[in-house]
Residue frames relative to the residue before (quaternion, step in Angstrom):
aa qw qx qy qz dx dy dz
X 1.0000 0.0000 0.0000 0.0000 0.00 0.00 0.00
X 0.4305 -0.7331 0.4559 0.2635 3.67 -0.61 1.05
X 0.4250 -0.6875 0.5329 0.2505 3.47 -1.20 0.73
X 0.5111 -0.6103 0.5025 0.3374 3.55 -1.18 0.53
X 0.4386 -0.7251 0.4703 0.2464 3.55 -0.91 0.95
X 0.6943 0.4604 -0.2712 0.4821 3.59 0.87 -0.99
X 0.4264 -0.7302 0.4657 0.2608 3.64 -0.52 1.11
X 0.6372 0.5392 -0.3389 0.4341 3.59 0.99 -0.79
X 0.6573 0.4797 -0.3042 0.4953 3.57 1.06 -0.76
X 0.6135 0.5468 -0.3496 0.4499 3.60 1.02 -0.74
X 0.6349 0.5354 -0.3165 0.4584 3.57 1.03 -0.86
X 0.6959 0.4637 -0.2825 0.4699 3.57 0.88 -0.97
X 0.6269 0.5373 -0.3393 0.4508 3.59 1.07 -0.70
X 0.6171 0.5470 -0.3215 0.4654 3.55 1.10 -0.81
X 0.6812 0.4755 -0.2924 0.4736 3.58 0.89 -0.93
X 0.6642 0.5028 -0.3185 0.4523 3.62 0.92 -0.82
X 0.6408 0.5278 -0.3285 0.4505 3.59 0.97 -0.85
X 0.6803 0.4825 -0.2942 0.4667 3.58 0.94 -0.90
X 0.6750 0.5059 -0.2977 0.4470 3.58 0.96 -0.85
X 0.7559 0.3976 -0.2204 0.4711 3.60 0.82 -0.97
X 0.8293 0.2358 -0.0867 0.4991 3.58 0.86 -1.00
X 0.3899 -0.7255 0.4774 0.3062 3.57 1.23 -0.30
X 0.6307 0.4953 -0.3199 0.5045 3.56 1.20 0.60
X 0.4913 -0.5841 0.5299 0.3697 3.55 -1.33 0.16
X 0.6851 -0.5235 0.3038 0.4053 3.62 -1.11 0.56
X 0.7139 0.4673 -0.2946 0.4304 3.61 0.81 -0.87
X 0.6245 0.5138 -0.3522 0.4712 3.59 1.28 0.05
X 0.5526 0.6368 -0.3756 0.3848 3.56 1.30 -0.05
X 0.5679 -0.5404 0.4848 0.3878 3.54 -1.30 0.30
X 0.6604 -0.5158 0.3485 0.4199 3.64 -1.12 0.43
X 0.6561 0.5061 -0.3191 0.4600 3.60 0.98 -0.79
X 0.6849 0.4752 -0.2884 0.4711 3.59 0.90 -0.87
X 0.6122 0.5498 -0.3371 0.4576 3.53 1.10 -0.76
X 0.6598 0.5025 -0.3059 0.4676 3.57 0.95 -0.90
X 0.6300 0.5324 -0.3333 0.4567 3.59 1.02 -0.80
X 0.6691 0.4963 -0.2917 0.4700 3.59 0.88 -0.97
X 0.6454 0.5297 -0.3163 0.4503 3.58 0.97 -0.87
X 0.6565 0.5034 -0.3071 0.4703 3.57 0.96 -0.90
X 0.6424 0.5274 -0.3179 0.4561 3.59 0.95 -0.85
X 0.6613 0.5190 -0.2904 0.4572 3.54 0.98 -0.96
X 0.6635 0.5066 -0.3073 0.4568 3.57 0.95 -0.87
X 0.6456 0.5058 -0.3165 0.4767 3.61 1.01 -0.84
X 0.6668 0.4922 -0.3157 0.4620 3.59 0.90 -0.86
X 0.6244 0.5475 -0.3358 0.4445 3.57 1.02 -0.77
X 0.6526 0.5102 -0.3025 0.4715 3.55 1.00 -0.85
X 0.6447 0.5163 -0.3123 0.4693 3.56 1.01 -0.87
X 0.6422 0.5195 -0.3241 0.4611 3.59 0.94 -0.85
X 0.6240 0.5415 -0.3417 0.4479 3.58 1.02 -0.78
X 0.6511 0.5007 -0.3132 0.4767 3.58 1.02 -0.76
X 0.6282 0.5370 -0.3386 0.4498 3.58 0.98 -0.82
X 0.7196 0.4735 -0.2456 0.4445 3.55 0.91 -0.95
X 0.6628 0.4641 -0.3220 0.4915 3.60 1.24 -0.03
X 0.4847 0.6689 -0.4294 0.3651 3.58 1.31 0.07
X 0.6366 -0.5220 0.4017 0.4011 3.59 -1.24 0.32
X 0.6064 0.5792 -0.3439 0.4225 3.57 1.15 -0.70
X 0.6874 0.4947 -0.2751 0.4551 3.59 1.15 -0.64
X 0.4508 0.7557 -0.4193 0.2232 3.56 1.26 -0.39
X 0.8096 0.2750 -0.1149 0.5057 3.59 0.86 -0.94
X 0.4755 0.6875 -0.4311 0.3397 3.56 1.28 0.10
X 0.0205 -0.7879 0.6136 -0.0475 3.55 -0.87 1.05
X 0.2696 -0.7110 0.6191 0.1963 3.58 -1.23 0.58
X 0.4056 -0.7235 0.4977 0.2535 3.63 -0.48 1.13
X 0.5729 -0.6100 0.4241 0.3463 3.57 -1.01 0.78
X 0.6452 0.5353 -0.3196 0.4417 3.58 1.00 -0.80
X 0.6339 0.5248 -0.3218 0.4682 3.59 1.11 -0.74
X 0.6521 0.5054 -0.3068 0.4746 3.55 0.99 -0.86
X 0.6518 0.5230 -0.3100 0.4533 3.59 0.93 -0.87
X 0.6428 0.5249 -0.3162 0.4596 3.54 0.98 -0.86
X 0.6550 0.5046 -0.3067 0.4715 3.58 0.99 -0.86
X 0.6370 0.5226 -0.3218 0.4665 3.60 0.99 -0.81
X 0.6656 0.5013 -0.3043 0.4617 3.58 0.92 -0.88
X 0.6224 0.5396 -0.3375 0.4556 3.58 1.04 -0.77
X 0.6649 0.4955 -0.2909 0.4771 3.58 0.99 -0.86
X 0.6331 0.5270 -0.3284 0.4623 3.59 0.96 -0.84
X 0.6428 0.5654 -0.3127 0.4116 3.56 1.07 -0.81
X 0.5843 0.5869 -0.3615 0.4283 3.56 1.26 -0.23
X 0.6808 0.4622 -0.2612 0.5046 3.55 1.31 -0.36
X 0.6064 -0.5814 0.4104 0.3548 3.53 -1.25 0.56
X 0.7999 -0.0952 0.0812 0.5870 3.60 1.12 -0.60
X 0.7095 -0.4564 0.3279 0.4251 3.54 -1.32 0.18
X 0.6440 0.5505 -0.3291 0.4171 3.55 0.94 -0.83
X 0.6438 0.5065 -0.3052 0.4856 3.57 1.03 -0.81
X 0.6331 0.5332 -0.3235 0.4584 3.60 0.99 -0.81
X 0.6918 0.4708 -0.2772 0.4723 3.60 0.82 -1.00
X 0.6368 0.5333 -0.3205 0.4553 3.58 1.04 -0.84
X 0.6482 0.5229 -0.3100 0.4585 3.58 0.96 -0.89
X 0.6363 0.5146 -0.3272 0.4726 3.60 1.00 -0.82
X 0.6719 0.5144 -0.3004 0.4401 3.57 0.81 -0.99
X 0.6413 0.5329 -0.3210 0.4491 3.57 1.03 -0.82
X 0.7477 0.3623 -0.2007 0.5190 3.57 1.19 -0.51
X 0.6302 -0.5979 0.3148 0.3825 3.56 1.15 0.61
X 0.6207 0.5295 -0.3303 0.4746 3.59 1.16 0.53
X 0.1440 -0.7182 0.6612 0.1623 3.52 -1.38 0.25
X 0.7364 -0.4160 0.2638 0.4637 3.62 -1.19 0.10
X 0.6744 0.5151 -0.3048 0.4324 3.56 0.92 -0.87
X 0.6960 0.4595 -0.2775 0.4769 3.55 0.89 -0.92
X 0.6157 0.5442 -0.3403 0.4572 3.55 1.11 -0.72
X 0.6624 0.4980 -0.3067 0.4682 3.57 0.95 -0.94
X 0.6393 0.5225 -0.3300 0.4576 3.61 0.99 -0.77
X 0.6740 0.4888 -0.2954 0.4685 3.60 0.97 -0.83
X 0.6294 0.5266 -0.3188 0.4743 3.54 1.09 -0.75
X 0.6415 0.5227 -0.3122 0.4667 3.58 0.99 -0.88
X 0.6384 0.5300 -0.3147 0.4609 3.56 1.01 -0.87
X 0.6541 0.5090 -0.3061 0.4685 3.57 0.96 -0.92
X 0.6650 0.5046 -0.2983 0.4629 3.60 0.96 -0.87
X 0.6306 0.5254 -0.3297 0.4665 3.55 1.10 -0.69
X 0.6259 0.5209 -0.3299 0.4776 3.58 1.01 -0.82
X 0.6496 0.5167 -0.3119 0.4623 3.60 0.93 -0.86
X 0.6371 0.5215 -0.3153 0.4719 3.58 1.08 -0.82
X 0.6266 0.5277 -0.3373 0.4639 3.61 1.02 -0.77
X 0.6674 0.5008 -0.3003 0.4621 3.56 0.93 -0.93
X 0.6194 0.5272 -0.3356 0.4752 3.59 1.07 -0.70
X 0.6408 0.5141 -0.3202 0.4717 3.56 1.04 -0.80
X 0.6222 0.5294 -0.3258 0.4759 3.60 1.03 -0.79
X 0.6584 0.5505 -0.3017 0.4152 3.57 0.98 -0.91
X 0.5645 0.6030 -0.3940 0.4031 3.59 1.17 -0.42
X 0.6004 0.5706 -0.3355 0.4486 3.56 1.31 -0.31
X 0.4705 0.6950 -0.4326 0.3293 3.58 1.27 -0.22
X 0.5920 -0.5766 0.4278 0.3660 3.56 -1.13 0.65
X 0.4767 -0.6838 0.4766 0.2794 3.58 -0.96 0.86
X 0.4210 -0.6880 0.5389 0.2430 3.53 -1.16 0.71
X 0.1987 -0.8007 0.5543 0.1104 3.63 -0.53 1.08
X 0.6575 -0.4912 0.3832 0.4238 3.54 -1.27 0.25
X 0.6205 0.5406 -0.3438 0.4523 3.59 1.08 -0.66
X 0.6065 0.5423 -0.3443 0.4685 3.59 1.06 -0.76
X 0.6759 0.4992 -0.2883 0.4592 3.55 0.88 -0.95
X 0.6774 0.4983 -0.3032 0.4482 3.56 0.87 -0.86
X 0.6403 0.5202 -0.3191 0.4664 3.56 1.01 -0.81
X 0.6141 0.5436 -0.3381 0.4616 3.59 1.03 -0.83
X 0.6547 0.5299 -0.3021 0.4465 3.55 0.92 -0.99
X 0.6939 0.4953 -0.2703 0.4473 3.55 0.90 -0.96
X 0.7617 0.4034 -0.1990 0.4663 3.58 1.00 -0.83
X 0.7421 0.3132 -0.2141 0.5526 3.59 1.27 -0.04
X 0.0548 0.8592 -0.5078 0.0283 3.64 0.80 0.94
X 0.5931 0.5976 -0.3660 0.3964 3.59 1.14 -0.61
X 0.6328 0.5568 -0.3303 0.4248 3.60 1.15 -0.51
X 0.7375 0.4210 -0.2194 0.4803 3.56 1.21 -0.36
X 0.4390 0.6436 -0.4913 0.3896 3.55 1.19 0.43
X 0.1085 -0.7944 0.5950 0.0566 3.58 -0.92 0.86
X 0.4324 -0.7034 0.4937 0.2729 3.60 -0.97 0.77
X 0.6196 -0.4874 0.4319 0.4382 3.54 -1.29 0.17
X 0.0535 -0.7923 0.6074 0.0220 3.58 -1.02 0.80
X 0.2161 -0.7485 0.6140 0.1266 3.51 -1.31 0.47
X 0.3249 -0.7081 0.5945 0.1990 3.53 -0.93 0.95
X 0.0256 -0.8670 0.4921 -0.0744 3.55 -0.24 1.32
X 0.1192 -0.7337 0.6635 0.0851 3.50 -1.38 0.55
X 0.0214 -0.8051 0.5904 0.0519 3.59 -1.13 0.38
X 0.2466 -0.6945 0.6525 0.1764 3.49 -1.41 0.35
X 0.1050 -0.8053 0.5829 0.0276 3.56 -0.81 1.01
X 0.0522 -0.7246 0.6860 0.0388 3.51 -1.15 0.85
X 0.3030 -0.7960 0.4984 0.1618 3.54 -0.42 1.24
X 0.3401 -0.7032 0.5865 0.2143 3.54 -1.32 0.41
X 0.1745 0.7612 -0.6034 0.1614 3.55 -0.72 1.13
X 0.3238 -0.8031 0.4681 0.1763 3.58 -0.24 1.25
X 0.6203 0.5506 -0.3452 0.4393 3.58 1.22 -0.27
X 0.6960 0.3804 -0.2595 0.5510 3.60 1.30 -0.16
X 0.5343 -0.6976 0.3761 0.2939 3.55 -0.62 1.20
X 0.7503 0.4073 -0.2297 0.4673 3.56 0.83 -0.98
X 0.7169 0.4074 -0.2547 0.5052 3.59 1.31 -0.10
X 0.3062 0.7045 -0.5705 0.2907 3.58 1.08 0.50
X 0.6783 -0.4955 0.3270 0.4329 3.59 -1.14 0.44
X 0.6717 0.5023 -0.3120 0.4462 3.60 0.89 -0.89
X 0.7101 0.4559 -0.2755 0.4605 3.59 0.83 -0.95
X 0.6270 0.5207 -0.3379 0.4706 3.59 1.02 -0.74
X 0.6276 0.5373 -0.3263 0.4593 3.58 1.07 -0.77
X 0.6421 0.5156 -0.3178 0.4699 3.59 0.98 -0.81
X 0.6772 0.5095 -0.2951 0.4412 3.58 0.86 -0.98
X 0.6861 0.4667 -0.2987 0.4714 3.60 0.87 -0.90
X 0.6097 0.5548 -0.3541 0.4416 3.61 1.07 -0.71
X 0.6469 0.5092 -0.3224 0.4673 3.62 0.98 -0.81
X 0.6530 0.5081 -0.3094 0.4687 3.58 0.99 -0.88
X 0.6605 0.5177 -0.3033 0.4513 3.58 0.91 -0.95
X 0.6458 0.5195 -0.3154 0.4622 3.59 1.02 -0.85
X 0.6373 0.5302 -0.3116 0.4643 3.57 1.00 -0.88
X 0.7175 0.4573 -0.2574 0.4581 3.60 0.90 -0.93
X 0.5431 0.5877 -0.4002 0.4467 3.56 1.20 -0.41
X 0.7064 0.4351 -0.2545 0.4969 3.58 1.03 -0.80
X 0.8131 0.1205 -0.0054 0.5695 3.57 1.02 -0.88
X 0.0949 -0.8445 0.5247 0.0503 3.63 0.44 1.17
X 0.5817 0.5973 -0.3760 0.4045 3.62 1.16 -0.49
X 0.6307 0.5335 -0.3365 0.4521 3.63 1.23 -0.25
X 0.3328 0.7880 -0.4838 0.1850 3.60 1.23 0.04
X 0.6854 0.4921 -0.3059 0.4411 3.62 0.77 -0.98
X 0.6376 0.5250 -0.3177 0.4657 3.57 1.01 -0.81
X 0.6826 0.4845 -0.2867 0.4659 3.57 0.90 -0.94
X 0.6082 0.5381 -0.3547 0.4634 3.58 1.07 -0.72
X 0.6581 0.5193 -0.3080 0.4499 3.57 0.89 -0.97
X 0.7132 0.4717 -0.2495 0.4546 3.61 0.95 -0.90
X 0.8525 0.2583 -0.0508 0.4516 3.55 0.83 -1.02
X 0.6067 0.6051 -0.3744 0.3544 3.62 1.02 -0.64
X 0.2755 -0.7721 0.5562 0.1369 3.57 -0.98 0.84
X 0.5154 0.5737 -0.4302 0.4692 3.52 1.17 0.79
X 0.5976 -0.5878 0.3955 0.3754 3.61 -1.03 0.66
X 0.5721 0.6032 -0.3713 0.4134 3.59 1.20 -0.48
X 0.4556 0.6949 -0.4492 0.3281 3.60 1.24 -0.24
X 0.6292 0.5592 -0.3342 0.4238 3.59 1.07 -0.78
X 0.7361 0.3207 -0.2079 0.5586 3.60 1.25 -0.38
X 0.6479 -0.5520 0.3154 0.4195 3.53 1.01 0.82
X 0.6675 -0.5190 0.3109 0.4341 3.60 1.07 0.57
X 0.3734 0.7742 -0.4575 0.2278 3.60 1.23 0.07
X 0.2015 -0.7817 0.5851 0.0777 3.57 -0.82 1.08
X 0.5563 -0.6127 0.3883 0.4054 3.55 1.21 -0.47
X 0.6114 -0.5267 0.4458 0.3875 3.52 -1.40 -0.12
X 0.0324 -0.8770 0.4760 -0.0576 3.55 -0.05 1.31
X 0.3152 -0.6884 0.6117 0.2295 3.58 -1.13 0.70
X 0.6820 -0.4529 0.3456 0.4586 3.59 -1.23 0.11
X 0.7768 0.3926 -0.2740 0.4092 3.53 -1.25 0.60
X 0.5873 0.6067 -0.3802 0.3774 3.63 1.18 0.00
X 0.7173 0.3961 -0.2372 0.5219 3.58 1.19 -0.43
X 0.6726 -0.4030 0.3831 0.4882 3.56 -1.32 -0.02
X 0.6518 -0.5718 0.3193 0.3825 3.62 -0.95 0.81
X 0.6896 0.4915 -0.2956 0.4421 3.57 0.91 -0.92
X 0.6476 0.4833 -0.3093 0.5014 3.58 1.16 -0.62
X 0.6279 0.5583 -0.3284 0.4315 3.54 0.97 -0.89
X 0.6629 0.5129 -0.2951 0.4587 3.56 0.89 -0.97
X 0.6778 0.4929 -0.2882 0.4632 3.57 0.90 -0.93
X 0.6373 0.5450 -0.3332 0.4311 3.59 0.92 -0.89
X 0.7529 0.4058 -0.2257 0.4664 3.57 0.82 -0.95
X 0.6000 0.5015 -0.3824 0.4922 3.56 1.26 0.32
X 0.5824 0.5979 -0.3655 0.4120 3.56 1.28 -0.30
X 0.3871 -0.6607 0.5838 0.2699 3.53 -1.27 0.48
X 0.6521 -0.4996 0.3734 0.4310 3.60 -1.18 0.33
X 0.7923 0.2631 -0.2240 0.5028 3.57 -0.81 1.07
X 0.5880 0.5981 -0.3673 0.4019 3.58 1.19 -0.27
X 0.2747 -0.7259 0.6112 0.1550 3.54 -1.29 0.63
X 0.4421 -0.7044 0.4941 0.2535 3.55 -0.96 0.88
X 0.5296 -0.5319 0.5114 0.4184 3.51 -1.33 -0.09
X 0.7055 -0.3944 0.3343 0.4847 3.57 -1.27 -0.30
X 0.0897 -0.7792 0.6204 0.0030 3.55 -0.94 1.06
X 0.2005 -0.7939 0.5632 0.1115 3.55 -1.17 0.53
X 0.0286 -0.7673 0.6406 0.0056 3.51 -1.08 0.85
X 0.7072 -0.4220 0.3163 0.4708 3.60 -1.20 -0.13
X 0.6235 0.5382 -0.3484 0.4474 3.63 1.17 -0.30
X 0.6987 -0.3916 0.3036 0.5159 3.58 1.09 -0.65
X 0.6993 -0.4324 0.3489 0.4497 3.58 -1.14 -0.71
X 0.1225 -0.7974 0.5905 0.0196 3.55 -1.10 0.84
X 0.0839 -0.6954 0.6992 0.1433 3.42 -1.49 0.25
X 0.1951 -0.8014 0.5606 0.0736 3.57 -0.86 1.00
X 0.0761 -0.7426 0.6550 0.1173 3.53 -1.30 0.40
X 0.2560 -0.7253 0.6171 0.1660 3.56 -1.05 0.82
X 0.2580 -0.8001 0.5249 0.1332 3.59 -0.42 1.24
X 0.8061 -0.0686 0.1079 0.5778 3.58 0.95 -0.91
X 0.2510 -0.7550 0.5882 0.1448 3.52 -1.23 0.54
X 0.1028 -0.7573 0.6401 0.0786 3.59 -0.90 0.90
X 0.3668 -0.7571 0.4991 0.2076 3.58 -0.50 1.19
X 0.5942 -0.5370 0.4605 0.3827 3.52 -1.29 0.47
X 0.2082 0.7810 -0.5665 0.1603 3.54 -1.03 0.71
X 0.4905 -0.6155 0.5193 0.3329 3.53 -1.30 -0.39
X 0.4819 -0.6475 0.4999 0.3141 3.57 -0.92 0.93
X 0.3800 -0.7081 0.5339 0.2628 3.58 -0.86 0.85
X 0.7322 -0.4642 0.2827 0.4105 3.52 -1.26 0.36
X 0.6672 0.5148 -0.3066 0.4424 3.58 0.90 -0.88
X 0.6523 0.4950 -0.3135 0.4808 3.55 1.11 -0.73
X 0.7281 0.4572 -0.2450 0.4482 3.59 0.94 -0.87
X 0.5005 0.7181 -0.3933 0.2812 3.57 1.17 -0.64
X 0.7175 0.4519 -0.2955 0.4400 3.65 0.65 -0.92
X 0.6381 0.5264 -0.3132 0.4665 3.55 1.12 -0.74
X 0.6441 0.5154 -0.3104 0.4723 3.56 1.02 -0.84
X 0.6520 0.5196 -0.3207 0.4496 3.56 0.88 -0.92
X 0.6635 0.5063 -0.3111 0.4546 3.58 0.88 -0.90
X 0.6374 0.5417 -0.3044 0.4557 3.57 1.00 -0.93
X 0.7014 0.4689 -0.2625 0.4682 3.55 0.86 -1.02
X 0.6400 0.5196 -0.3321 0.4584 3.58 0.99 -0.73
X 0.6522 0.5084 -0.3165 0.4648 3.59 0.97 -0.80
X 0.6493 0.5228 -0.3108 0.4566 3.55 1.00 -0.85
X 0.6854 0.4820 -0.2900 0.4623 3.58 0.88 -0.90
X 0.5963 0.5489 -0.3505 0.4694 3.58 1.14 -0.64
X 0.6673 0.5028 -0.3070 0.4558 3.58 0.90 -0.93
X 0.6497 0.5134 -0.3176 0.4620 3.55 0.94 -0.87
X 0.6483 0.5107 -0.3085 0.4730 3.60 0.97 -0.85
X 0.6660 0.4982 -0.3062 0.4631 3.60 0.90 -0.83
X 0.6624 0.5161 -0.3030 0.4507 3.56 0.97 -0.90
X 0.6505 0.5091 -0.3181 0.4652 3.56 1.01 -0.81
X 0.6376 0.5316 -0.3126 0.4617 3.58 1.04 -0.80
X 0.6646 0.5017 -0.2947 0.4688 3.54 0.99 -0.92
X 0.6297 0.5340 -0.3429 0.4481 3.57 1.02 -0.78
X 0.6460 0.5089 -0.3146 0.4740 3.57 0.96 -0.84
X 0.6343 0.5410 -0.3257 0.4460 3.57 1.01 -0.81
X 0.6817 0.4953 -0.2738 0.4637 3.56 0.96 -0.92
X 0.6755 0.5073 -0.2919 0.4484 3.56 1.13 -0.67
X 0.5599 0.5972 -0.3886 0.4229 3.58 1.26 -0.33
X 0.4139 -0.7043 0.5243 0.2403 3.56 -1.04 0.81
């Protein structure tokens, strides 16, 4: 399969192939490769037009910003050799990749500059949105939960079903007497990564845990510890730290979220209108 000659197009084709198909361009079928190539070429032409507009005249990408972006991308690879090899396989080297990345960041900066022309969101706009979209601000009942997990693995002596059952029973008995020691016991005994945070699972609505754990959690009162529970992972003990009843976010709680949502939408509309005018120019 032939490589794209223009590095900027190769960069865009690589991004499109990964986004649409989850593959690099040379792993695509001929039809999909052609589709990605055409998309990349069209986007490259559009970017060229964006970068010749008056809005692009004073836009710069700081070297430190570009370097940070390059380092973030490098960090996705096991090592430098793999990074360089992947670029070469897609018709790029470090220099051309950095140039294409800088170009993309400059286009994004131009679009952000255009977005500053969007109509401002007033308090009245926010209040009206809240009043006319009440369904968006209903929140379900949630439980702030912690757990301790002892896994079952018959190939490990201390994790056979019988031994794991004994270990969790001792922990459960201890916590029945002293529920305030839950975080300490999680850190010492839990075989889940959450042990490092005292077994914290987070603030959960119904349906986020295994059914047997979910049912038990939503039967607990705040501060209560469950008995021994079993899931496909092994044995658990749960604690419900707090309960947040179902309800509706009040206006003050919802206001910052609404404003952000409306600002983002107006920015997109402004950018789309500007791009449409750009495409319509001869």
